ChimeraX commands (.cxc) that place a marker at each C-alpha (Angstrom):
marker #1 position 103.71,-104.45,-28.61 radius 0.5
marker #1 position 101.97,-104.67,-25.25 radius 0.5
marker #1 position 102.79,-103.38,-21.79 radius 0.5
marker #1 position 102.93,-105.95,-19.02 radius 0.5
marker #1 position 103.60,-105.60,-15.31 radius 0.5
marker #1 position 105.65,-108.12,-13.38 radius 0.5
marker #1 position 105.99,-108.50,-9.61 radius 0.5
marker #1 position 109.39,-109.54,-8.26 radius 0.5
marker #1 position 110.06,-110.95,-4.81 radius 0.5
marker #1 position 112.97,-112.55,-2.95 radius 0.5
marker #1 position 113.64,-113.65,0.61 radius 0.5
marker #1 position 116.62,-116.00,0.29 radius 0.5
marker #1 position 120.27,-115.11,-0.14 radius 0.5
marker #1 position 121.25,-111.64,-1.33 radius 0.5
marker #1 position 117.71,-110.42,-1.95 radius 0.5
marker #1 position 118.67,-107.19,-3.71 radius 0.5
marker #1 position 121.11,-109.04,-5.97 radius 0.5
marker #1 position 118.38,-111.57,-6.79 radius 0.5
marker #1 position 116.03,-108.80,-7.91 radius 0.5
marker #1 position 118.79,-107.17,-9.98 radius 0.5
marker #1 position 119.72,-110.47,-11.59 radius 0.5
marker #1 position 116.12,-111.30,-12.50 radius 0.5
marker #1 position 115.68,-107.89,-14.15 radius 0.5
marker #1 position 118.96,-108.23,-16.03 radius 0.5
marker #1 position 118.08,-111.70,-17.30 radius 0.5
marker #1 position 114.59,-110.54,-18.29 radius 0.5
marker #1 position 116.04,-107.82,-20.48 radius 0.5
marker #1 position 118.49,-110.24,-22.10 radius 0.5
marker #1 position 115.67,-112.25,-23.68 radius 0.5
marker #1 position 115.55,-109.76,-26.56 radius 0.5
marker #1 position 111.78,-110.12,-26.73 radius 0.5
marker #1 position 111.04,-107.35,-24.26 radius 0.5
marker #1 position 112.16,-103.94,-23.15 radius 0.5
marker #1 position 112.22,-102.75,-19.57 radius 0.5
marker #1 position 110.19,-99.56,-19.26 radius 0.5
marker #1 position 110.11,-98.84,-15.51 radius 0.5
marker #1 position 111.16,-100.37,-12.19 radius 0.5
marker #1 position 109.54,-99.48,-8.88 radius 0.5
marker #1 position 111.17,-98.78,-5.58 radius 0.5
marker #1 position 111.89,-101.88,-3.47 radius 0.5
marker #1 position 109.76,-102.58,-0.42 radius 0.5
marker #1 position 110.47,-104.95,2.46 radius 0.5
marker #1 position 107.50,-106.97,3.64 radius 0.5
marker #1 position 106.66,-109.76,6.02 radius 0.5
marker #1 position 105.89,-113.12,4.38 radius 0.5
marker #1 position 102.23,-113.99,3.83 radius 0.5
marker #1 position 101.19,-117.56,4.60 radius 0.5
marker #1 position 103.45,-120.56,4.39 radius 0.5
marker #1 position 106.14,-121.72,6.78 radius 0.5
marker #1 position 108.14,-119.43,9.04 radius 0.5
marker #1 position 110.61,-117.50,6.89 radius 0.5
marker #1 position 112.47,-114.24,6.54 radius 0.5
marker #1 position 111.12,-110.98,5.12 radius 0.5
marker #1 position 110.77,-110.37,1.39 radius 0.5
marker #1 position 112.00,-107.64,-0.85 radius 0.5
marker #1 position 109.33,-106.79,-3.42 radius 0.5
marker #1 position 109.32,-104.64,-6.55 radius 0.5
marker #1 position 107.42,-104.31,-9.83 radius 0.5
marker #1 position 108.58,-103.77,-13.37 radius 0.5
marker #1 position 106.80,-102.51,-16.46 radius 0.5
marker #1 position 107.89,-104.11,-19.70 radius 0.5
marker #1 position 106.98,-103.74,-23.35 radius 0.5
marker #1 position 106.90,-107.00,-25.26 radius 0.5
marker #1 position 105.71,-108.82,-28.35 radius 0.5
marker #1 position 105.58,-112.12,-26.48 radius 0.5
marker #1 position 102.12,-113.49,-25.76 radius 0.5
marker #1 position 101.13,-113.59,-22.08 radius 0.5
marker #1 position 101.73,-117.36,-21.96 radius 0.5
marker #1 position 105.15,-117.16,-23.62 radius 0.5
marker #1 position 106.13,-114.32,-21.28 radius 0.5
marker #1 position 105.10,-116.40,-18.28 radius 0.5
marker #1 position 107.15,-119.35,-19.57 radius 0.5
marker #1 position 110.19,-117.04,-19.88 radius 0.5
marker #1 position 109.62,-115.89,-16.30 radius 0.5
marker #1 position 109.35,-119.47,-15.01 radius 0.5
marker #1 position 112.58,-120.33,-16.84 radius 0.5
marker #1 position 114.35,-117.39,-15.15 radius 0.5
marker #1 position 113.11,-118.57,-11.74 radius 0.5
marker #1 position 114.46,-122.05,-12.46 radius 0.5
marker #1 position 117.83,-120.74,-13.67 radius 0.5
marker #1 position 118.12,-118.65,-10.51 radius 0.5
marker #1 position 117.61,-121.69,-8.30 radius 0.5
marker #1 position 113.98,-121.38,-7.34 radius 0.5
marker #1 position 112.69,-124.62,-5.87 radius 0.5
marker #1 position 108.94,-125.04,-5.62 radius 0.5
marker #1 position 108.94,-127.11,-2.43 radius 0.5
marker #1 position 105.62,-125.84,-1.11 radius 0.5
marker #1 position 103.05,-123.11,-1.54 radius 0.5
marker #1 position 104.14,-119.73,-0.20 radius 0.5
marker #1 position 107.54,-121.05,0.83 radius 0.5
marker #1 position 110.80,-119.10,0.82 radius 0.5
marker #1 position 112.36,-118.39,-2.55 radius 0.5
marker #1 position 115.41,-116.93,-4.21 radius 0.5
marker #1 position 113.17,-115.25,-6.76 radius 0.5
marker #1 position 109.47,-115.08,-7.46 radius 0.5
marker #1 position 108.20,-113.56,-10.71 radius 0.5
marker #1 position 104.47,-113.06,-11.17 radius 0.5
marker #1 position 102.74,-111.71,-14.26 radius 0.5
marker #1 position 100.24,-109.21,-12.85 radius 0.5
marker #1 position 98.80,-107.46,-15.88 radius 0.5
marker #1 position 99.22,-107.74,-19.62 radius 0.5
marker #1 position 97.57,-104.84,-21.43 radius 0.5
marker #1 position 93.80,-105.09,-21.00 radius 0.5
marker #1 position 93.79,-108.89,-21.36 radius 0.5
marker #1 position 91.65,-111.00,-19.09 radius 0.5
marker #1 position 92.25,-114.74,-19.28 radius 0.5
marker #1 position 91.96,-117.86,-17.16 radius 0.5
marker #1 position 93.84,-120.97,-18.24 radius 0.5
marker #1 position 95.37,-123.80,-16.21 radius 0.5
marker #1 position 98.75,-122.03,-16.56 radius 0.5
marker #1 position 97.86,-118.35,-16.28 radius 0.5
marker #1 position 95.16,-116.08,-14.90 radius 0.5
marker #1 position 95.11,-112.38,-15.79 radius 0.5
marker #1 position 94.91,-110.08,-14.06 radius 0.5
marker #1 position 96.77,-111.92,-11.30 radius 0.5
marker #1 position 93.97,-113.33,-9.11 radius 0.5
marker #1 position 95.31,-112.22,-5.71 radius 0.5
marker #1 position 97.04,-108.95,-6.57 radius 0.5
marker #1 position 94.21,-106.78,-5.24 radius 0.5
marker #1 position 94.59,-108.45,-1.81 radius 0.5
marker #1 position 98.35,-107.97,-1.59 radius 0.5
marker #1 position 99.82,-104.68,-0.48 radius 0.5
marker #1 position 103.29,-106.04,-1.25 radius 0.5
marker #1 position 102.19,-106.16,-4.91 radius 0.5
marker #1 position 99.94,-103.09,-5.07 radius 0.5
marker #1 position 102.41,-100.72,-3.38 radius 0.5
marker #1 position 105.28,-101.21,-5.85 radius 0.5
marker #1 position 102.82,-101.39,-8.77 radius 0.5
marker #1 position 101.28,-98.07,-7.71 radius 0.5
marker #1 position 104.81,-96.66,-7.50 radius 0.5
marker #1 position 105.27,-97.02,-11.28 radius 0.5
marker #1 position 101.70,-97.19,-12.61 radius 0.5
marker #1 position 99.20,-95.56,-10.23 radius 0.5
marker #1 position 96.72,-94.85,-13.03 radius 0.5
marker #1 position 96.93,-98.30,-14.64 radius 0.5
marker #1 position 93.40,-99.69,-14.96 radius 0.5
marker #1 position 93.01,-103.26,-13.73 radius 0.5
marker #1 position 90.85,-105.20,-16.21 radius 0.5
marker #1 position 87.72,-106.65,-14.65 radius 0.5
marker #1 position 87.84,-104.20,-11.76 radius 0.5
marker #1 position 87.92,-101.15,-14.07 radius 0.5
marker #1 position 89.72,-99.18,-11.38 radius 0.5
marker #1 position 93.21,-97.72,-11.30 radius 0.5
marker #1 position 95.83,-99.43,-9.14 radius 0.5
marker #1 position 96.05,-96.38,-6.85 radius 0.5
marker #1 position 92.30,-96.59,-6.04 radius 0.5
marker #1 position 92.49,-100.30,-5.29 radius 0.5
marker #1 position 95.44,-99.69,-2.94 radius 0.5
marker #1 position 93.71,-96.73,-1.27 radius 0.5
marker #1 position 90.73,-98.94,-0.39 radius 0.5
marker #1 position 92.94,-101.46,1.39 radius 0.5
marker #1 position 93.36,-101.28,5.16 radius 0.5
marker #1 position 96.55,-99.40,6.06 radius 0.5
marker #1 position 99.47,-101.79,6.07 radius 0.5
marker #1 position 102.51,-100.70,8.03 radius 0.5
marker #1 position 104.27,-103.95,7.14 radius 0.5
marker #1 position 105.22,-102.61,3.67 radius 0.5
marker #1 position 108.36,-100.55,4.24 radius 0.5
marker #1 position 110.41,-98.65,1.69 radius 0.5
marker #1 position 113.77,-100.40,1.33 radius 0.5
marker #1 position 115.33,-98.81,-1.80 radius 0.5
marker #1 position 114.02,-95.78,-3.66 radius 0.5
marker #1 position 113.31,-95.73,-7.38 radius 0.5
marker #1 position 116.54,-95.56,-9.31 radius 0.5
marker #1 position 118.10,-98.53,-7.49 radius 0.5
marker #1 position 118.05,-100.34,-10.84 radius 0.5
marker #1 position 119.36,-98.49,-13.84 radius 0.5
marker #1 position 117.37,-99.10,-17.01 radius 0.5
marker #1 position 119.61,-99.21,-20.08 radius 0.5
marker link #1:1,2 radius 0.2
marker link #1:2,3 radius 0.2
marker link #1:3,4 radius 0.2
marker link #1:4,5 radius 0.2
marker link #1:5,6 radius 0.2
marker link #1:6,7 radius 0.2
marker link #1:7,8 radius 0.2
marker link #1:8,9 radius 0.2
marker link #1:9,10 radius 0.2
marker link #1:10,11 radius 0.2
marker link #1:11,12 radius 0.2
marker link #1:12,13 radius 0.2
marker link #1:13,14 radius 0.2
marker link #1:14,15 radius 0.2
marker link #1:15,16 radius 0.2
marker link #1:16,17 radius 0.2
marker link #1:17,18 radius 0.2
marker link #1:18,19 radius 0.2
marker link #1:19,20 radius 0.2
marker link #1:20,21 radius 0.2
marker link #1:21,22 radius 0.2
marker link #1:22,23 radius 0.2
marker link #1:23,24 radius 0.2
marker link #1:24,25 radius 0.2
marker link #1:25,26 radius 0.2
marker link #1:26,27 radius 0.2
marker link #1:27,28 radius 0.2
marker link #1:28,29 radius 0.2
marker link #1:29,30 radius 0.2
marker link #1:30,31 radius 0.2
marker link #1:31,32 radius 0.2
marker link #1:32,33 radius 0.2
marker link #1:33,34 radius 0.2
marker link #1:34,35 radius 0.2
marker link #1:35,36 radius 0.2
marker link #1:36,37 radius 0.2
marker link #1:37,38 radius 0.2
marker link #1:38,39 radius 0.2
marker link #1:39,40 radius 0.2
marker link #1:40,41 radius 0.2
marker link #1:41,42 radius 0.2
marker link #1:42,43 radius 0.2
marker link #1:43,44 radius 0.2
marker link #1:44,45 radius 0.2
marker link #1:45,46 radius 0.2
marker link #1:46,47 radius 0.2
marker link #1:47,48 radius 0.2
marker link #1:48,49 radius 0.2
marker link #1:49,50 radius 0.2
marker link #1:50,51 radius 0.2
marker link #1:51,52 radius 0.2
marker link #1:52,53 radius 0.2
marker link #1:53,54 radius 0.2
marker link #1:54,55 radius 0.2
marker link #1:55,56 radius 0.2
marker link #1:56,57 radius 0.2
marker link #1:57,58 radius 0.2
marker link #1:58,59 radius 0.2
marker link #1:59,60 radius 0.2
marker link #1:60,61 radius 0.2
marker link #1:61,62 radius 0.2
marker link #1:62,63 radius 0.2
marker link #1:63,64 radius 0.2
marker link #1:64,65 radius 0.2
marker link #1:65,66 radius 0.2
marker link #1:66,67 radius 0.2
marker link #1:67,68 radius 0.2
marker link #1:68,69 radius 0.2
marker link #1:69,70 radius 0.2
marker link #1:70,71 radius 0.2
marker link #1:71,72 radius 0.2
marker link #1:72,73 radius 0.2
marker link #1:73,74 radius 0.2
marker link #1:74,75 radius 0.2
marker link #1:75,76 radius 0.2
marker link #1:76,77 radius 0.2
marker link #1:77,78 radius 0.2
marker link #1:78,79 radius 0.2
marker link #1:79,80 radius 0.2
marker link #1:80,81 radius 0.2
marker link #1:81,82 radius 0.2
marker link #1:82,83 radius 0.2
marker link #1:83,84 radius 0.2
marker link #1:84,85 radius 0.2
marker link #1:85,86 radius 0.2
marker link #1:86,87 radius 0.2
marker link #1:87,88 radius 0.2
marker link #1:88,89 radius 0.2
marker link #1:89,90 radius 0.2
marker link #1:90,91 radius 0.2
marker link #1:91,92 radius 0.2
marker link #1:92,93 radius 0.2
marker link #1:93,94 radius 0.2
marker link #1:94,95 radius 0.2
marker link #1:95,96 radius 0.2
marker link #1:96,97 radius 0.2
marker link #1:97,98 radius 0.2
marker link #1:98,99 radius 0.2
marker link #1:99,100 radius 0.2
marker link #1:100,101 radius 0.2
marker link #1:101,102 radius 0.2
marker link #1:102,103 radius 0.2
marker link #1:103,104 radius 0.2
marker link #1:104,105 radius 0.2
marker link #1:105,106 radius 0.2
marker link #1:106,107 radius 0.2
marker link #1:107,108 radius 0.2
marker link #1:108,109 radius 0.2
marker link #1:109,110 radius 0.2
marker link #1:110,111 radius 0.2
marker link #1:111,112 radius 0.2
marker link #1:112,113 radius 0.2
marker link #1:113,114 radius 0.2
marker link #1:114,115 radius 0.2
marker link #1:115,116 radius 0.2
marker link #1:116,117 radius 0.2
marker link #1:117,118 radius 0.2
marker link #1:118,119 radius 0.2
marker link #1:119,120 radius 0.2
marker link #1:120,121 radius 0.2
marker link #1:121,122 radius 0.2
marker link #1:122,123 radius 0.2
marker link #1:123,124 radius 0.2
marker link #1:124,125 radius 0.2
marker link #1:125,126 radius 0.2
marker link #1:126,127 radius 0.2
marker link #1:127,128 radius 0.2
marker link #1:128,129 radius 0.2
marker link #1:129,130 radius 0.2
marker link #1:130,131 radius 0.2
marker link #1:131,132 radius 0.2
marker link #1:132,133 radius 0.2
marker link #1:133,134 radius 0.2
marker link #1:134,135 radius 0.2
marker link #1:135,136 radius 0.2
marker link #1:136,137 radius 0.2
marker link #1:137,138 radius 0.2
marker link #1:138,139 radius 0.2
marker link #1:139,140 radius 0.2
marker link #1:140,141 radius 0.2
marker link #1:141,142 radius 0.2
marker link #1:142,143 radius 0.2
marker link #1:143,144 radius 0.2
marker link #1:144,145 radius 0.2
marker link #1:145,146 radius 0.2
marker link #1:146,147 radius 0.2
marker link #1:147,148 radius 0.2
marker link #1:148,149 radius 0.2
marker link #1:149,150 radius 0.2
marker link #1:150,151 radius 0.2
marker link #1:151,152 radius 0.2
marker link #1:152,153 radius 0.2
marker link #1:153,154 radius 0.2
marker link #1:154,155 radius 0.2
marker link #1:155,156 radius 0.2
marker link #1:156,157 radius 0.2
marker link #1:157,158 radius 0.2
marker link #1:158,159 radius 0.2
marker link #1:159,160 radius 0.2
marker link #1:160,161 radius 0.2
marker link #1:161,162 radius 0.2
marker link #1:162,163 radius 0.2
marker link #1:163,164 radius 0.2
marker link #1:164,165 radius 0.2
marker link #1:165,166 radius 0.2
marker link #1:166,167 radius 0.2
marker link #1:167,168 radius 0.2
marker link #1:168,169 radius 0.2
view
């Protein structure tokens, strides 16, 4: 069993419902167990076309799936929830990114671990630090909280829902 961290984001439709649905579907796979869910943060979109603000959260899961199989499950959930990949950084009903998987570092055409842009994204680091501040990021050999502390202050990441908004069964 390995611990993995997933980022969740949504800026179309009922954003909170989209996050809840993605978490519920994740836990129905039977191949993983939800361990923790961060608070939800509202953030401005980064890059891409003009679009509405995102809700972002992170989840810690324990799984026996390989990183690649986990990513394929996540992509399937996005598809089932109506995600359309019309362009890079475009609006989406749900976005699921595999951030970390244990201490694994890998770079394949399908998956790069740790997530290559997570250390540049406060909308990822803030919710990740909410549930795993001491988690060491492979390759950087620093805890998430230290990486976030070194970032310029970002007032665009605003608390939207406190931890506990999603009940782990």
